[in-house]
Each structure stands twice: as C-alpha cells, then as structure tokens.
C-alpha positions in Angstrom: 200.0 37.8 97.8 202.1 39.8 100.2 205.4 38.3 101.1 207.3 39.3 104.2 211.0 39.6 104.0 213.9 42.0 103.0 213.7 43.3 99.4 216.9 42.4 97.4 217.9 43.6 94.0 220.3 41.5 91.8 221.9 42.8 88.6 221.9 40.7 85.4 224.4 38.0 85.8 224.8 38.4 89.6 225.1 35.2 91.5 222.3 34.7 94.1 223.7 31.6 95.6 225.9 28.7 94.5 225.7 25.0 94.8 226.9 23.7 98.2 225.9 26.9 100.0 223.8 26.5 103.2 220.1 27.0 102.5 219.6 29.5 105.2 217.3 31.8 103.0 214.8 31.5 100.1 214.0 34.2 97.5 210.5 35.0 96.4 211.0 36.5 92.9 208.8 39.7 92.5 210.3 40.8 89.2 212.7 39.4 86.7 214.2 36.0 85.6 216.5 33.7 87.7 218.6 31.0 86.0 219.1 27.8 88.0 222.3 26.1 86.9 224.9 23.5 87.7 228.6 23.4 86.9 231.2 26.0 86.6 233.1 27.9 83.9 232.6 26.4 80.4 230.8 23.5 82.0 227.6 25.4 83.2 224.3 23.8 82.3 221.2 25.8 82.8 218.4 23.6 84.4 215.6 26.0 84.4 214.5 29.7 84.6 212.2 30.9 87.3 210.0 34.0 87.0 208.0 36.4 89.1 205.8 34.7 91.6 208.2 31.7 92.1 210.3 30.8 95.0 214.0 29.9 94.6 216.0 27.9 97.1 213.2 26.1 98.9 214.6 22.5 98.8 217.8 23.4 100.7 215.7 25.3 103.1 213.3 22.6 103.8 215.9 19.7 104.0 218.6 21.6 105.7 221.1 20.2 103.3 223.5 22.1 101.0 222.1 23.7 97.9 222.1 21.3 94.8 222.3 24.0 92.2 223.4 27.6 91.7 221.1 30.5 90.9 221.9 33.9 89.1 219.9 36.8 87.9 219.3 36.5 84.1 217.7 39.9 84.1 217.4 42.6 86.9 215.7 40.7 89.7 213.8 42.1 92.7 213.0 39.5 95.3 212.2 39.1 98.9 214.8 37.4 101.1 213.1 35.2 103.5 215.0 33.4 106.4 214.6 29.6 106.0 213.5 29.5 109.8 210.2 30.8 108.5 209.9 27.7 106.4 211.4 25.3 109.0 208.8 26.4 111.5 206.0 25.6 108.9 207.6 22.3 107.9 207.6 21.1 111.6 203.8 21.1 111.3 203.7 18.9 108.2 202.8 15.2 108.5 205.8 12.9 108.5 204.8 11.5 105.1 205.1 15.0 103.5 208.6 15.4 105.1 209.6 12.1 103.6 208.3 13.2 100.2 210.4 16.2 100.4 213.5 14.2 101.2 212.7 11.8 98.3 212.3 14.7 95.9 215.5 16.1 96.9 217.3 12.8 96.3 215.7 12.7 92.9 216.8 16.2 92.0 220.3 15.5 93.2 220.5 12.5 90.9 219.1 14.4 87.9 221.5 17.3 88.4 224.5 14.9 88.6 223.3 13.1 85.5 223.0 16.5 83.7 226.5 17.5 84.6 227.9 14.2 83.5 226.2 14.4 80.1 227.4 17.9 79.8 231.0 16.7 80.5 230.6 13.8 77.8 229.3 16.2 75.2 232.3 18.4 75.8 234.7 15.6 75.4 233.0 14.5 72.2 233.2 18.0 70.7 236.9 18.1 71.5 237.4 14.6 69.7 235.2 15.9 66.6 237.1 19.1 66.4 240.7 18.4 67.7 242.4 20.9 65.5 240.0 23.8 66.6 241.7 24.1 69.9 245.4 23.9 68.7 247.4 27.1 68.0 247.7 27.7 64.2 251.4 26.8 64.2 250.5 23.3 65.5 247.7 22.5 63.0 248.4 20.2 60.3 248.8 21.6 56.9 247.4 19.8 53.9 249.5 19.3 50.9 247.8 19.2 47.4 
C-alpha cells in the first residue's frame, strides 16, 4: 500500500504528539514502534504499542477533538505525516451512523484513558503507603534499637 504524505523520522524517545494537541495530522508508521501513553513524569502509563503498517492519531483527526493520549517513538520511527484534512474529506462521505460510531468510540476511549490514569495514581499512593521510609532521607528514617 502506498501512502501519500511527508516522510518524518523520529528518534527513540522523541515525542510525536501529546494529549490535548489538536489532531491536525495522522501518522502512518512505515518502520519502528510507537508507544501510546497517558500521564506525565513518573505517572506515565503506556496504553499500547503500534507497529509498522498502523496509523497513529486517527481518532482526533476524525472527531476534530483534542488528542486523548500522547505518542512517542520507542525505536527509530519512519512514518508518513498525513494532514487530517485528507481523512476529514473521506469522513464526510460516510453514513451518519458510522460518524456516530466514531464519536461513541472516542467517548469510550476517553473513559478508559481516564480510568487507567486514576488507577495508576492510586497504585502510586499505595506504594508510598507500603514503603513510607523508602522516600525519606537517611537522617529521617527511624532507627531500630535491639
């Protein structure tokens, strides 16, 4: 399958887009692995990995709403950057029930992403409770007396 668009290279770890960005482009992965994740800093949760032949960023392009998750290159990635207008023109030709299905699917993805983030925060809190001394400086740690 030949995909039209500008060829873009991403180095391992390079951010492709972040949650909240406008979905004005999609990326067709030609080579490499892309991680889709939510959260920031130590609260990052990887939702999935996408590989050659897959398309990243479609939902935001189709719905016109901000991106639900972020994407970064796990390995070197070569992709085609395709303007969302190309998809928008095709979506206009779809029956209304298909458009409604996309909207419903986006709502479900948004709910799942938020649930995963909430659970990751809870896990982090529980870890802190189970290991309270692990994060204290050595001088503050309680010393046991025999």
